[in-house]
N, C-alpha and C positions, 0 to 999 in steps of 0.2 A: 784474600789479599786487599781487595778494595775496602773491606770493613776495617782491616788494621790501619790502612793509611787514614781513613776517616777517624778512627778513634785517637790516632796519634795527633792529627790535626785538632781533634777536639781537646786533647790534653794540653796542647800548646795554647789553644785559646783560653781555656778555663784557668790558665796560669795567670791571666790579667784580672781575674776576678777574686773577690774576697771569699772567705770560707762560707759565709752565708749565702752569698750569691751563687756559689757552686751548688748549693742544696737544690735551688731552683733554676739550674742551668738549662733545662729543657725549655723553660718559659722565656729565658733570656734570648735563646736561639729563635723561639716563636716570634718574640717581638721584633727581632731583627728581620725575620722572614717577612713579617707583616709590613715593615717599613719598605722592604724591596718590593713587595706585591704592590703596595700603594703607589710605587714609582713606575710600575709596569715591567720591572725587571724579574719576570717569573723564575727564570733559571737560577738566579742568585737567591731568590726567596726559597726555592726547593731545597738549595744546598743548605741553607740555614735550618729548614725544617728537618732535613735528614741529620743533621748535627744534633738537633734537640731530640730526635727519636732514638739517636744512638745512646743518649743519656737516659732516657726513659721511653721505652717503646709502649706506653700505655696511655698516650694522650690522644683522645679522639678529636680534640680541638686541632691539633697539628695535622692529623690525618685529613681532617676536613679542608684545612687551608691548602695543603698540598694538593688535594684532589682539585681544587678551584684553579690552582696554577697549572696544573697538567692539562685541565681542560682548555684554559687560555692558550696553551701551546699545542692544542689539537691532539693531545695524546689521551684520547677518550677512554680507551681501554684501561690505561694505568690510572686515570682518574677515578674510574669506577671501582678499580681495585683498592685504591686508597680509601674511598668512601665506604666500601664494604668493611674494610678494616676498622674504620671509625665506628660503624654500627655494631661491630662485634664487641666494641669496648663500652659503647653507650647505645643501648637499644631504642631509647626514646629521644633521638637526636633529629628534631623537625628539620633543621637547615639541610642535614645530609639527605633526608628522605626527599625534600623538595628538589634538591639538585639532581639526584638520581632520576626522579620522575621527569623533571625537564629534559634531561638527555634521552631517556627512553622514548618520550613524546616525539622529540625532533628526530630521532633515528627510526621511529615507527616500529619500534620493538615491542609491540602490543603485550606479548607474553610476559616479559620482564617488567614492563609498566604496571601490568595488573598484579603480578607477584609482589611487587614493591609497594603498591597502593594498599594492597590487602595487610601487609605487615604494618605500614603506616597507620592504618585505621585502628589498630590495636592500642595505640597510644593517644587516640584523639578522644575529644569529648563525645558524648552520644550523638549530638546534632551533626558534627563534622564526620563522625563515623558512619551515620546514616547516609550522608551525602556521598561519601566515598564508596559505600557499598552500592549505591544506585549508579555511580559512574561505571563501576565494574560490571554491574548487571547490563548496562547499555552496551558496553564494549563487547561483552559475550554475546548479547543479542544481535549486534551488527555483524559479528564473525560468524554467525549461524549456530552458536552453541546455546540452544534454548533452555537446555537442562540446567546449565550453570548460570544463565541469565535469570531464570526463575529462582534459583537457590539464593542469589545475591539480592534480588528485589525483595524476597521475603525476609532477608536478613536486615535489609534496610528499613522496612516498616515495622519490624519487630523492636528495632533499636529506638525509633521514634515513631509513634503511632500516627501521627499526622502527616507522614511523608507520602502525599498524595501521589506523586509520579511514580513511586514504587508500586503503589497498588494498581495504577494504569498499566504499567508493564507487565505485571503479573497477570492482570486480566486479558491483556492482548495475547500473551503467550498461552494461557488457558483456552482462549478461543480458538487459536491456531492448532491446538492439540485436541480441539473437539470436546474439551472437558467444560461443558457449558454451564453446568451447575456451580462449579468452582469459580469459573469466570464472573458469573452473576454475583456470586457471594462477595468476592474480593473487590469488584468494581463498585458494588453498592457501598461497601465500607469506605471506599476511597471517596466517594461522592459525599458522604457524611462529613469528611474533613475539609471540603472545599471551602475557601474563605469567601468566595464570590459566586454569585449565580450568573455572572456575565458569560453569555453563551460562547464568546471568544475562548475562553479557558475551559468551560465546562462541557462543551458540545462533545468532544471526543470521549469523555467519560460516559455520558449519557448514550452515545451512539454504540459503544462497545457493550455497555450493560444491556442495552436493548436488543443488540445483536445476539447476545448470549441467550437471552430469554426466548427470542425468536427461533433461533437454531435448536433450542431445548424444546421447542414445542408449545411454549407459553405465549401464544400469539396476543391474546387479548392483553395481557400484562405488558407485553413488549411495545404495543402501540402506544400506550401512555408514556413510556419512558422515551421511546424514539421520538416523539413529538417534541421533547425538550432539546433534542440534538439537531433539529432541522435548521442548521445555520451554516453559512459559508460552504466549504467543501464538502460538509456532511448533508447538506439539503438534498442533492441528488441521490446520495447513498440512502438516505432515509426513504425517499420517494420509491425506490426500488423494492422496498419491503412492505409497501402498502398495498391493499387490495385494488385500489383505484388504478394503480400502475399497470397491474396485470390486466385489468378490465380494458383499459385504453389500447394495450398491445392486442388483445383479442379482437377489439373493434376494428383496428387496422388489418389484421389478418382475415377477418370476415370480408372486408372490403376487397382484399387482394385474392379471394377464393382459396385462402389457406386454411381450410376447415379444421384439419387435425391439429394445427398449431394453435388456432383460435380456442379449440376445446381444452387443449393443455393448459393454456393461459387462464382460462375462466375457472378450471378446477384448482389452479394454484390460487387464484384470488379467493375461492370459496374454502380453501384450507386455512387461509388466514382468517376470514370472516364467513363462516357457513350461512349466515343469514343475509348476505349482501345481495339485495334484491335485484340489481341491474344485471349481475352476473347469472343469477338464476334465471332470469327472464331471456337472456340471450341464449343460454344453453337449451332452454325450452324451444326458442325459435329455431335453433339448429337442429334439434331433434325432430321437430315437425318438418323441416325442410327435407332432411334425409329420409323420413318415413315416406313422404309423398312423392319421391322422385319416380318410382316405377310406374305408378299409375297416371303420373302427369305427362309422360313422353308421348302417349298416344294422342291425347288432347292437343299438345303443341303441334304435332304433326298435321292433325286436321285443320288446326287454326291457320297454319301457314298455307295450306292448300285452299283455304276460303279467301274471299275477295273482301278485304277490309275497306278498300276505297281511301285509305289513309296511310300516307308513307310513314308518318311518325309512329302510328300504332303498329305497323308492320315491323319496323326496326325494334320497337320494344318487344314484340313477340319473339323475334330473332334472339334479342340479348337475353330474354328470360330462358329460352330453350337452350341456348348455348351455356348459360350459367348452370343449368340443370344437368346438361351433359358432363360439364367439368366436375360437378358435384358427384356424378355417378362414375367418375374415372374414366369416362369415355372420351379421351383427349383427341384422338384422330377424328372422330366424328364431329367433335365441337369445332376444331379447325376448318373441316371442310364445310361446315355450315356457316362458319364466319366468312370464309372465302365467298361462298354463295351470296350472302347478304351484301357483302362490300363490292361485289360485281355490280349489283343493283343500285346500291347506296354507298358510294365511295367516301362520302363525308361522315359516315356513321362511326365517329372516333371511339365510342363506347364499345362497339363491336370489334373494331380494329384492336383495342386494348384486350378484349376477351380472347382474340386470336392469339395474341402474344403469350397470354397466360396459358392457353392450351398447348402452344408449342413449348413453353418452359416445362410445364408438368409432364409433357410427353418425352422429356430429356432432350428437346431441341433447343438447347439453351442459346446457341449462337444465333439462330433464326429468331428467337424470341426477343433477345437484346437488340438485334437489328431492326425488328418491327418497333420497339418502344423507342429507339433513337430516332427513327423516322417520324414517329408521333410527336416527339419533343421539338421537331423542326417546324411544325404547323403553326401558322400565324394565329395570334389571338387566343392562345391557350389560357384557360384559367389557372390561377396559382396552384389550386387544389389538385388539378390534372397534372401539372408539371411535377409536383411533389410525388403523387401517386406513380407516374411512369419512372420517376428517378429511383424511388424506393424499390420498385418491383425489379428494375435492373440490378439493384443491389442483392436482391433475393436470388437472382439467377447467376450472379457473379460469386457469391460467397464461397461456394464449395471449390471453385476452381482457381480463384485469384483473390486471396484475403486482402491483398493491398489496395486493389481497385475497389473491392466491396467496401472496405473501411472509408475510402475517399467518398464513394457513392452515398453511403449512409449518413455521413457528415453533411453532405449537401442536402439530404432529405430530412434533416432533423429540424422540422418546422412544423407549427401548428398541431393539428391532431395526428401528426405523424411523429412528433417529438419523443414520446415514450417508446413506441415501436422501434424507431431508429436507434435510441439509446440502448434498448434491449439487444439489438442484434450487434451493436458495437461492443457490448459486454460479452456477447457469446463469441465474438471473434477475438477477444482478449485485447481490444483497442482502448478499452476504458478500464481504469484501475478501480476495484471495488473497494 
């Protein structure tokens, strides 16, 4: 019924035009609609567009303008319907695609946005098509669909071989999928198309390329590439992949009597560089220390029973003996010997620290933390002692209270403890790799 009324109205209006004008009546109504749209009278504009469409339902131009007016009236669904009709009549209509993309972006309809952008890409030049594919790839990546993200990043650089960001995204995904050979190949290709060697733009490429080589076991090759990525936020990331980093962590762990952890770190350093002299020497020192523990106990017993006549030397004997007991996993004996020493020499802070270590290793974490906090209140402490005590507290907190340990390790991230504190923060998930 509504259509009959519209046609009757149309016939009435057409009576005022000449025969030649009637042949283009749809455009006459389109122009009238455009005039109304320019005045902001969107409803009147739509009425004229509908009259034009009643004459010829094949004008993509009219459907596009009708969609614009419907959107202005906040009738979004009807606007989308009109634009889709326009595209069915003219598949390469840029203005309609852009309108749809704007609406889908504003309404956060990612699926429709991607679907529309993919269709739009088909009618674009190779450069714009590559850009569109890369945008789709990033949208899929951010939504967690790595398979689709990889597919569209590949489409992007296949369209335009110099699309560096597409290579980067593909490399990132391959690394996450543990396909390190593929990651290294695609990132190397991407680096070849970089216009600038400015580390601000190139660091992320070199870092992920080096990471792919590193995780693929090509350590020597990775070091050369990673050094080119040591810039800005990638500097600490690169440091964590170097043998020196693990050697420094091992050195700290040796100081803290964390022998097993030190050994693990040294072996990690030697995996990267088997000829790393400092790590080999420290492992040798650790092996000698462990090998001599059993025979040394008796000599320390005799040394303590003898009279040195020198308080400092006696405290040193206590320290070395307690250290030996901790290394031998005799934690109760170590803490008792420390108490014996502290009864005679209450200012022996080194022995008080060893007592805390023995408590902690004997699973008496609260007693160990309490002892270390007492030590931190002592006046005139050297900065290195403060950091040592603070870091050790973090070691005893980390299994029971991740939040406290994170705060403690952040306070201890100073001087020779920087790498070790950073390593522990990584293990706690407090630092993003």
